[in-house]
Steps between C-alpha positions, in 0.01 A plus 500: 500500500817401689669215306623236746876456500709194571290223344563531126410172323430336838172344611322691776184355654220742589234377746188717524369695203325798652609858433854454630544154344412607146712815534789281617457266201513792256805651672680164493434466128625854443824406676550190287389237753267209423205526742308185596157611624242333723204585719267266686202705379357409156381861463850637560647250255243602238590867546868421454426313178287790376801728548717275287686299765556125490442288811710234673341285772747561783325239715609228256797284606818627341358841409762682709802325355751742346307797644725785616256642754133493603313831520184485709214745552449661845172323575650150474625359835867407492545398864195537727237372551625252235711567191356446155604159356692662213701704751566186706635330188721800418646500850562125480689550173694802621329734252512858634160653579452873442229751410455800271631738768831316508517505120430875499786586734724265303409658166388864543840669481639539148843595367388851408418583865869581549474767230191667647532830682269369778480119506152360578404417857271235647288560811342184644220517758382219726307462827165369624284810454540813294748375243265564206421854614866569578612371159232700317585809705871477417411456133264800517759724670763411240258562213386834641863599551582435135707187564440214252358200686330164457311291759475122499505180706204430724337815360470612140696299244701183545864596560625354172230681300634850567709691248878492543577784745637818346741770618390631841200266526379347826325163506268456799421140595241380748612158623298249702650247738431230239725690259782593738524154653590321177689754287864395458608859425376797705710812443290818521672834548244599765290251698194590707342301786166647605388281795424144605180332616401131477407400143555207263628295794408169335734582210793589725471250785411770756579861579876437517507363147284787380737759648800312360346513152460878526850545645666337198442821302744675736741220593541325163650777290552792735327813368686831506221643717242324716176668611366307799170536685580461870152499655529122558782311667587320175570832327716619788690172488553526123621860528742391772632217284568733208641807675852544637363695795230762559679762290520285184297698247494216247202378705205741517258415778137601449203505736142613534468613861854472639743788523833388350764762577804298607595351164712597202191525280133459592157598367194486724143628519331622818166679534474531124843653436787324321847588627842416358792491744867466406789488746300637790313785331177542307553583133142491363135484606178434303140539614324177394162584650361654181627229265167334417660205323689396816258495795591344833813397685560195280512720190725746679744212547474434125573868438810480722627195310445659158649831614812326633549296182471810282737696724754223442482594132571864581150643451437821692243499782292771329473292182387198702251709697337631182470148359347365822223759476394373156501128586147364463561165669474152355168349399337309787754625758363800693393637162288816503232433236259787561391784723164672558391754760826449693446122513786296353460154345810281542564162336726270703377170355855364541435495878414131491614416854479642850851651496446704183144597601634626835740733321215633286279561805780690671544731201173693549315646797129455405424199283196349331657157465405252225631156601438135434547231240643157557627533856828351616576307818410710803280735299545862608552443872851642468358834386321574829770749618461697175122542488496832683519691171208306346175698501315207346584177315321384184552126457502306174557150373520152649631604842273801558306341786810347659671840492190662653533273804858622556430873481375538857344843552615637164191598295462282194268400220497182290485613138602179316605676175753769416240720330276496807793569734624798298149645472433468874841630608481796264148586612601510867850651471559850632758763408850400607428127494651231276313217331769232511508161330741293710345151489725307743399195296571321175289586197427155360140477621383778265801593282786316325760718674545812714553713189150423368355575843675837505385574146140430604533738795646767272223452243233529771657820632534654153137415419397665825704812437386525140 
């Protein structure tokens, strides 16, 4: 655990008692603060009590008097579409509002860091898509290279639950826009921006607010190195804001598809090959085509981001290349779960919307596509340009028939259940094809979350393969 500094014997209110909230409460206690805990959910309050914490009703008048700061969980709105009443009261009283990410950056460094041969580093990753895979890939590369590392934030543990970093250790943080927008301290050594596409717009008042929330990771504290995806105009703008000209190698531009040769430092992937360019010449190249854990252009962008971040730490290209080859992928994100007779079975249950499903469909050439669930506005109409690789679709869940109407001439079959879809797709698949779960829909009609849906797909495949 990282004991929170700066609040010894002071009252600190904690709103939201999920994973990060309870970890924050424990870290505050370890640092000598007096945490006042509340959650609107009776179940969350009961869990906190079961773990030995006392509760304070922060909605009660006067509950925030003499409170040094209010720490709120990421899922609680603090501005749009409407701030939580406790946060409104804190703002009215002038009580600072922060989150566990801010407390981490405020508290992680200790006095003995100055005596370490290699002080710990923090790499923070944000963006719309790919940040989980990029974070996990960086963590994997570091581990395979023998570098001590921990991963936390929006993936793995809560940031305050990790062990105090040791000599030479690298902490890898995945940070969502909810986390970067509110943190009062953001001081990573290396910051990574993967890409930007519309998401969570209700929480940020539109795309401009969403981009601003992401940008704070780079503009608030000023990382030593910034790895920026420039395949969208927002990334190009951010890179331009940070760099003192095209030759500034403190900013590493990355791309999947663009050739980036005119910059001080760039990493890009084209036609399945990753290339690193520095000061006008190529210094390394890696063939990504055979890396099964990173299929498709979107994953090649993730590979570029992770490669660049690890190069900032001084890792050799050959070390990174070897680690990329052994990366199995994250569960439910282009995850290879089985193979039989040259037919691959890939779980991309995390593809819950058209944008992420499009990336999955572009990653393979001949697809037996399992799709459906609780469809979102517009259904799958936006996927029409990407259906050329689909040999046949096998539709499940609430929106199966609606999706069927939008498939045009693409062969399809309404299967209703995952088990039926896997059986039918496997029976008809031929060598060289991929049976792909990329639902383009929410899971809540048949499953509690996308993870359970992916686990069902995996179980069906494993039962089939024996």
